[in-house]
C-alpha positions as a printed Julia matrix, in Angstrom:
417×3 Matrix{Float64}:
   0.07    0.04   -0.1
   1.39    3.45   -0.92
   2.2     5.49    2.12
  -0.13    8.5     0.67
  -3.2     6.36    0.96
  -2.67    5.83    4.87
  -4.58    8.25    6.96
  -1.97    8.43    9.77
  -4.2    11.05   11.71
  -6.84    8.32   11.81
  -4.29    5.84   12.71
  -3.06    7.91   15.48
  -6.57    8.32   16.99
  -7.07    4.66   16.82
  -4.1     3.37   18.64
  -4.99    1.15   21.57
  -2.45    2.6    24.18
  -2.43    6.35   25.53
  -0.22    8.41   23.19
   0.41   12.07   23.36
   2.58   14.6    20.95
   4.26   17.33   22.86
   6.57   20.17   21.37
  10.09   20.61   22.64
   8.77   23.16   24.83
   6.43   20.55   26.41
   3.14   21.94   25.29
   0.74   19.26   24.1
   0.46   19.17   20.25
  -2.04   16.46   20.16
  -3.39   13.3    21.93
  -5.42    9.99   20.92
  -8.75    9.29   22.02
  -7.08    6.79   24.71
  -5.2     9.4    26.19
  -8.17   11.55   26.5
 -10.47    8.72   27.72
  -7.95    7.55   30.61
  -6.93   11.1    31.98
 -10.69   12.44   31.94
  -9.62   15.36   29.78
 -11.06   16.85   26.41
  -8.68   17.77   23.48
  -9.43   21.36   24.22
  -8.31   20.98   27.44
  -4.77   19.83   26.46
  -3.75   20.98   23.28
  -1.91   24.08   23.22
  -1.24   24.18   27.04
   1.92   22.93   28.67
   2.26   19.27   30.31
   2.7    20.39   33.8
  -0.26   23.11   33.79
  -2.67   20.31   32.89
  -0.88   17.44   34.98
   0.64   19.37   37.95
   2.08   17.08   41.14
  -0.24   16.59   43.73
  -0.25   19.54   46.18
  -1.51   17.45   49.07
   1.72   14.9    48.77
   4.64   16.25   49.98
   6.76   13.41   48.73
   5.21   13.86   44.94
   8.08   13.42   42.46
   6.21   12.44   39.12
   6.24   15.88   37.65
  10.17   16.16   38.34
  10.68   12.77   37.03
   8.78   13.3    33.91
  10.32   16.52   33.33
  14.1    14.98   33.43
  13.14   12.17   31.38
  11.72   14.45   28.66
  14.53   16.88   28.76
  16.74   14.04   28.29
  15.42   12.82   25.12
  15.4    16.32   23.81
  19.07   16.54   24.54
  20.34   12.99   23.4
  17.6    12.43   20.93
  17.22    8.89   22.17
  14.12    6.97   23.43
  13.53    6.42   27.08
  11.54    4.15   29.31
  10.92    5.3    32.55
  10.58    3.39   35.69
   7.21    3.08   37.25
   5.52    6.31   38.38
   3.23    7.58   40.99
   1.43   10.39   39.47
  -1.8    11.49   41.04
  -4.43   13.24   38.78
  -6.81   15.89   39.7
 -10.53   14.81   38.95
 -11.79   16.5    36.03
 -15.57   16.48   37.52
 -14.51   17.15   41.02
 -11.56   20.01   41.19
  -9.57   19.66   44.06
 -10.12   16.13   44.52
  -6.84   13.76   43.49
  -7.07   10.25   42.4
  -4.18    8.13   43.16
  -2.6     6.9    39.59
   0.3     4.81   38.58
   1.78    4.88   35.33
   4.54    3.29   33.18
   5.81    6.15   30.46
   8.06    5.65   27.42
   9.25    9.08   25.7
  10.59    9.11   22.15
  11.97   11.59   19.83
  10.6    12.64   16.38
  13.41   14.01   14.45
  13.22   16.81   11.91
  15.46   16.73    8.55
  18.27   18.31   10.32
  18.19   15.83   12.88
  16.79   18.07   15.84
  14.06   16.81   17.73
  10.84   18.33   16.73
   8.38   16.38   18.72
   7.96   14.21   21.67
   6.03   11.06   21.59
   4.67   10.45   25.18
   3.33    6.81   25.43
   1.68    5.84   28.64
   0.44    2.72   30.28
  -1.73    3.05   33.24
  -1.16    0.16   35.66
  -3.27    1.59   38.75
  -5.4    -1.37   38.63
  -2.46   -3.75   38.77
  -0.8    -2.02   41.62
  -4.16   -1.96   43.46
  -4.66   -5.36   43.11
  -5.07   -7.49   46.25
  -5.39  -10.95   45.17
  -8.05  -13.37   46.21
 -11.94  -12.96   46.51
 -12.25  -14.93   49.58
 -14.01  -14.1    52.91
 -12.71  -14.0    56.23
  -9.16  -14.53   57.35
  -8.09  -16.12   53.84
  -9.23  -12.97   52.14
  -7.71  -10.79   54.87
  -4.49  -12.62   54.45
  -4.65  -12.23   50.51
  -5.55   -8.51   50.74
  -2.48   -8.15   53.19
  -0.15  -10.08   50.75
  -1.41   -7.7    47.73
  -0.67   -4.66   49.87
   3.11   -6.0    50.76
   3.43   -7.1    46.64
   2.27   -3.29   45.94
   4.76   -1.57   48.48
   7.44   -3.9    47.36
   6.81   -3.22   43.41
   6.58    0.42   43.82
   9.84    0.55   46.13
  11.9    -1.51   43.84
  10.7     0.64   40.93
  11.78    3.85   42.87
  15.26    2.12   43.17
  15.92    1.29   39.84
  15.01    4.89   38.85
  17.42    6.37   41.23
  20.16    3.8    40.19
  19.59    4.65   36.51
  19.75    8.34   37.25
  23.03    8.05   39.04
  24.62    5.85   36.1
  23.41    8.6    33.68
  25.13   11.39   35.69
  28.31    9.24   35.63
  28.35    8.68   32.14
  27.39   12.11   31.3
  30.62   13.37   33.25
  32.85   10.64   31.68
  31.57   11.72   28.22
  32.02   15.26   28.99
  35.81   14.72   30.03
  36.17   12.58   26.97
  35.05   15.34   24.57
  36.9    18.09   26.21
  40.09   15.92   25.92
  39.23   15.29   22.18
  38.47   18.89   21.4
  41.55   20.08   23.12
  43.86   17.73   21.2
  42.3    18.6    17.85
  43.88   21.59   15.87
  42.16   24.64   14.66
  42.02   25.73   11.01
  44.12   28.68   11.7
  47.2    26.34   11.52
  47.16   26.2     7.66
  47.64   29.88    7.29
  45.56   31.74    4.43
  44.31   28.58    2.63
  40.68   27.87    3.09
  39.76   24.82    4.85
  36.84   23.5     7.18
  37.01   20.96    9.76
  33.98   19.14   11.38
  33.96   16.73   14.37
  30.61   14.99   15.45
  30.83   12.52   18.16
  28.63    9.53   17.93
  25.11    9.39   19.61
  24.62    7.5    22.75
  25.84    7.77   26.8
  29.5     7.5    26.09
  30.4     6.63   22.46
  33.2     9.11   22.18
  35.69    7.5    19.92
  39.2     8.01   18.48
  38.68   10.0    15.03
  41.03   12.64   14.65
  42.4    14.99   11.81
  45.44   17.3    11.65
  46.53   20.38    9.27
  49.75   21.5     9.39
  52.14   23.97    7.28
  54.96   22.03    5.76
  58.64   23.25    5.44
  59.72   24.26    2.1
  57.31   25.76   -0.44
  53.71   26.43   -0.32
  52.74   23.31    1.17
  50.56   21.78    3.96
  49.64   18.48    5.18
  46.47   17.1     5.97
  45.54   13.71    7.76
  42.71   12.09    9.17
  42.69    8.84   11.11
  40.44    6.64   13.38
  41.38    4.57   16.66
  39.46    1.43   17.45
  37.56    1.52   20.64
  35.57    4.14   22.71
  36.04    6.49   25.55
  38.94    8.23   27.26
  41.32    5.38   26.28
  40.49    5.76   22.59
  40.77    9.64   23.03
  43.95    9.19   24.74
  45.48    6.95   21.78
  44.16    9.18   19.23
  45.98   12.21   20.76
  49.4    10.18   20.71
  49.09    9.31   17.07
  47.99   12.62   15.97
  50.83   14.4    17.7
  53.35   11.92   16.26
  52.05   12.33   12.71
  51.67   16.2    12.87
  55.5    16.15   14.22
  56.63   13.61   11.69
  54.9    15.29    8.63
  56.87   18.37    9.21
  60.3    16.47    8.67
  59.21   13.63    6.19
  60.07   13.7     2.56
  56.58   12.33    1.86
  53.28   10.95    3.28
  54.62    7.52    3.05
  57.57    8.04    5.01
  55.48    9.96    7.6
  53.24    6.81    7.85
  56.24    4.74    8.05
  57.21    6.31   11.18
  53.75    6.53   12.67
  53.57    2.7    12.22
  56.74    2.09   14.13
  55.47    4.49   16.94
  52.01    2.76   17.0
  53.5    -0.64   17.6
  54.66    0.45   21.19
  51.43    2.54   22.0
  48.75    0.09   23.62
  45.39    0.41   21.98
  46.97    1.55   18.72
  46.3    -1.73   17.06
  44.42   -1.58   13.87
  44.08    2.25   13.78
  44.11    3.68   10.39
  45.32    6.83    8.91
  45.54    8.67    5.82
  47.61   11.68    4.88
  47.97   14.13    2.12
  50.55   16.68    1.04
  49.26   19.48   -0.97
  51.45   21.52   -2.78
  49.91   24.62   -3.83
  52.8    26.19   -6.15
  52.82   22.59   -8.41
  49.08   21.94   -7.99
  49.68   18.44   -6.98
  48.59   16.22   -3.84
  50.85   13.4    -2.64
  49.32   11.0    -0.42
  49.43    7.49    1.38
  47.1     5.66    3.5
  47.04    2.96    6.39
  44.0     1.15    5.93
  41.74    4.2     5.61
  38.94    5.05    3.2
  40.24    7.0     0.45
  40.4    11.02    0.3
  38.05   12.41   -2.52
  39.36   15.0    -4.87
  36.5    16.93   -6.62
  37.53   18.5    -9.78
  36.07   22.13  -10.86
  34.24   20.01  -13.58
  32.47   18.13  -10.96
  34.41   14.93  -11.83
  35.09   13.2    -8.82
  38.34   11.12   -8.03
  39.09    8.7    -5.22
  42.72    9.02   -4.3
  43.06    5.13   -3.7
  46.19    4.26   -5.48
  48.4     4.22   -2.28
  46.5     1.9     0.2
  48.09   -0.2     2.48
  46.97   -2.08    5.76
  46.32   -0.5     8.98
  48.97    0.97   11.31
  50.78   -1.96   13.29
  49.28   -4.42   10.88
  52.69   -6.12    9.95
  55.43   -7.39   12.73
  57.96   -6.11   10.53
  57.92   -2.75    9.01
  57.39   -2.6     5.11
  57.84    0.74    3.35
  54.33    2.03    2.42
  52.99    3.13   -1.1
  52.68    6.76   -2.07
  50.92    8.21   -5.22
  50.65   11.84   -6.74
  47.65   13.28   -8.66
  47.33   16.84  -10.11
  44.54   19.44   -9.8
  43.41   22.87  -11.07
  42.93   25.85   -8.87
  39.52   25.66   -7.09
  39.05   22.11   -6.86
  38.2    20.4    -3.57
  39.74   17.82   -1.43
  37.69   16.07    1.21
  39.27   13.77    3.98
  36.97   11.89    6.26
  36.51    8.76    8.64
  34.08    5.95    8.19
  31.37    7.32   10.22
  30.39    9.47    7.55
  29.81    6.73    4.93
  29.79    3.25    6.72
  25.92    2.15    7.38
  24.83   -1.24    8.83
  23.42   -3.85    6.25
  24.79   -1.31    3.43
  27.97   -1.83    1.27
  30.58    0.55    1.72
  30.5     1.75   -2.02
  26.76    2.96   -1.38
  28.25    5.21    1.2
  31.03    6.24   -0.86
  28.98    7.2    -3.99
  26.79    9.27   -1.69
  29.77   10.94   -0.47
  31.07   11.69   -4.04
  27.43   12.88   -5.15
  27.03   15.53   -2.12
  30.62   16.8    -2.7
  29.97   17.1    -6.42
  26.59   18.93   -5.97
  27.87   21.5    -3.38
  31.47   21.95   -5.04
  30.79   25.62   -5.58
  30.06   26.37   -1.82
  32.46   27.82    0.21
  34.35   25.0     2.62
  32.35   25.79    5.48
  28.96   25.75    3.99
  30.25   22.44    1.77
  31.15   20.66    4.97
  27.75   21.71    6.65
  25.82   20.48    3.69
  27.69   16.8     3.49
  27.34   16.33    7.03
  23.16   17.05    6.78
  23.0    14.76    3.61
  25.1    11.81    5.03
  24.41   11.83    8.64
  21.37    9.97    9.68
  18.79   11.84   11.57
  19.68   12.08   15.29
  23.42   11.41   14.63
  25.68    8.24   13.53
  26.57    5.42   15.86
  30.3     6.12   14.99
  32.44    9.3    15.45
  32.85   11.31   12.28
  35.63   13.8    11.33
  35.62   15.65    8.17
  38.12   18.1     6.44
  37.52   20.26    3.49
  40.1    22.19    1.63
  39.65   24.45   -1.12
  42.79   24.0    -3.45
């Protein structure tokens, strides 16, 4: 069936569970019939109003925390772009027919993002299962002592279930805070070790780094731009360290610094990678790391390059022709027990061409051949080749990264030649 033949508004209203749509400001955009029925509200009482204006905490319960917990969850979904299932919540609701009277209610909420074309969160899906009757279940219909004992067991079960749910929520919150702190440290370390574009003088270049989505998916992607000794030349490199978190960021810093220093004195990119490979052999965590480096000579309009297991740089000529620089590819760093001289190749360009170096997070997708991602990159670069490097870098990331971000880090360097 064609998507255009489906009335999604009718589907939304017919959903058997309670579902509401919230704006990023937590204002109701819509709610389905089941949500209205179970909350005792009309659509007019919800749409256009703030969530916590409609459903505040019970003022008669000094320990009420449902509003605070729900707000924290929704803001996390807005920040991370990831779905979140909340622990069981007690969130009392004021009676729609008897203002001032509050009904004890228990809910199991799930909050999920709806992403826009630019990857930002444009709506929140707030799905709720009411479990009040389950919590209130006393178990047993008998009379007398048996019924009393069954009721007592039910109350114990209710208290135990609710207590365990609260403990799990508190534990999850502590874990989230710990992961957030470690991620913040790793990102700060990574940012401090990655160079700024000012290191390549007057040449027009743009650099982008996008960390992977998730709690702590900071990886070891890096880039480097350096002025080279002798002539109007610069070296441009990117690399990728296997692993995640602070350890990968630390290895990345060591390899980037080593290649940056080596490039300034090496005769060419192959020699620079030869030295880097020997250094990687003594760095724990550098196994299977990849790198590609290019030496750009602006006076002779040539690019000399060498790759250690890394995706090939892309040269976009002024007529739109795309050339993958893949004639000097070798295994990753530290892949051979005995060092072997790496290959090196050279290509020419005309003034106004564009060179792009990147890491695999930009082109690799699960269940997709790598050639598909490379073709997508080539097409994007060719379409936007006349844009300035900053605009071109933004356009490529917008077109190639999935909504909400990639599951792997992405580094991108654009140089106008």
